[in-house]
C-alpha positions in Angstrom: -4.0 16.8 6.1 -0.4 16.5 7.2 -1.1 13.3 9.1 -2.5 10.2 8.3 -2.5 6.3 8.9 -0.9 3.9 6.3 -0.4 0.4 6.5 2.4 -0.9 4.4 2.3 -4.6 3.0 5.4 -5.6 1.5 7.5 -9.1 1.9 10.7 -6.9 1.8 11.0 -6.4 5.7 14.1 -4.1 5.1 12.2 -1.7 2.8 8.9 -1.5 4.8 10.9 -1.2 8.3 12.8 1.7 6.6 9.6 3.3 5.3 7.8 3.2 8.6 10.5 4.9 10.2 11.0 7.5 7.4 7.7 8.4 7.4 7.3 8.6 11.1 9.9 11.5 10.8 7.3 13.2 8.6 4.4 13.0 11.1 2.7 10.0 9.3 1.7 7.2 11.4 2.9 3.8 9.7 2.5 0.4 10.3 3.5 -2.8 8.2 3.5 -6.4 7.6 5.1 -8.8 5.2 1.9 -11.0 4.7 -1.2 -10.4 3.2 -3.0 -12.5 5.4 -1.7 -10.5 8.6 -2.8 -7.3 6.7 -6.4 -8.3 6.4 -6.5 -9.2 9.8 -4.8 -5.8 10.9 -7.4 -3.9 8.6 -10.3 -5.7 10.5 -8.7 -4.6 13.8 -7.7 -0.9 12.8 -8.8 1.9 10.2 -6.1 3.0 7.8 -6.4 6.1 5.6 -4.5 4.4 2.8 -3.0 1.0 2.2 0.4 0.5 0.5 0.3 -2.8 -1.1 3.2 -4.8 -3.1 1.8 -6.6 -6.1 4.0 -9.8 -6.0 4.5 -11.5 -2.6 4.9 -15.3 -1.6 1.4 -16.9 -0.3 -1.0 -14.2 -0.6 -0.4 -12.0 -3.5 -1.6 -8.2 -3.9 -4.4 -9.0 -6.3 -5.6 -11.6 -3.7 -5.3 -9.3 -0.8 -7.3 -6.7 -3.0 -10.0 -9.2 -3.9 -10.3 -10.3 -0.1 -10.5 -6.7 0.6 -13.4 -6.4 -1.7 -15.3 -9.1 -0.2 -14.9 -7.8 3.2 -16.0 -4.3 2.1 -12.8 -2.7 3.1 -12.9 0.6 1.0 -9.6 2.1 1.8 -7.5 3.5 -0.9 -4.7 1.3 -2.1 -1.4 2.3 -3.6 -0.1 -0.6 -5.6 3.8 -0.8 -5.8 5.7 -3.3 -7.8 9.4 -4.2 -8.6 8.5 -7.0 -10.8 7.5 -7.3 -14.6 6.1 -4.5 -16.9 6.7 -1.0 -15.7 3.4 0.6 -14.2 2.9 2.8 -17.2 2.9 -0.1 -19.3 0.0 -1.6 -17.6 -2.8 -2.1 -19.7 -5.5 -1.8 -17.3 -6.1 -0.4 -13.9 -6.8 -3.1 -11.2 -9.9 -2.5 -9.7 -9.7 -0.9 -6.0 -6.2 0.6 -6.7 -6.1 4.3 -6.5 -2.6 4.4 -8.2 0.8 2.5 -8.9 4.3 3.3 -7.7 7.6 1.2 -9.2 10.2 0.5 -7.0 12.6 1.7 -6.0 10.1 4.2 -4.5 10.9 7.6 -3.7 9.6 8.9 -0.3 8.6 12.2 -1.5 6.8 10.7 -4.6 5.2 8.1 -2.1 3.8 10.8 0.4 2.5 12.6 -2.5 0.6 10.1 -4.0 -0.8 8.8 -0.7 -1.8 12.2 -0.1 -3.5 12.7 -3.2 -5.4 9.4 -3.0 -6.5 10.0 0.5 -8.0 13.7 -0.9 -9.8 12.0 -4.1 -11.9 9.7 -1.8 
């Protein structure tokens, strides 16, 4: 499983634009949006193998996107990323629907490894 399709959702446009470009160099089909609402629309129109979702975003937060995914029966695995608050390894409980967590700044190699691992375990 070298090629797969990922949707990146993060309000930091420079980050996701760079990730899309770098993932493309590695044969990964990647799309992005900076809006939770737009992400949900994209998930309705296309099938993704994995979603990479920022926890803290203005407007619709990552947790709100996850809740709406559940309401719509979208069962795509999700990697949650955050640069805010407690470090990932200190989170008390796993949020329902999240395959794994990553802290910013994101290592591209770690991101790819976590995405592949999450897709395989589905």
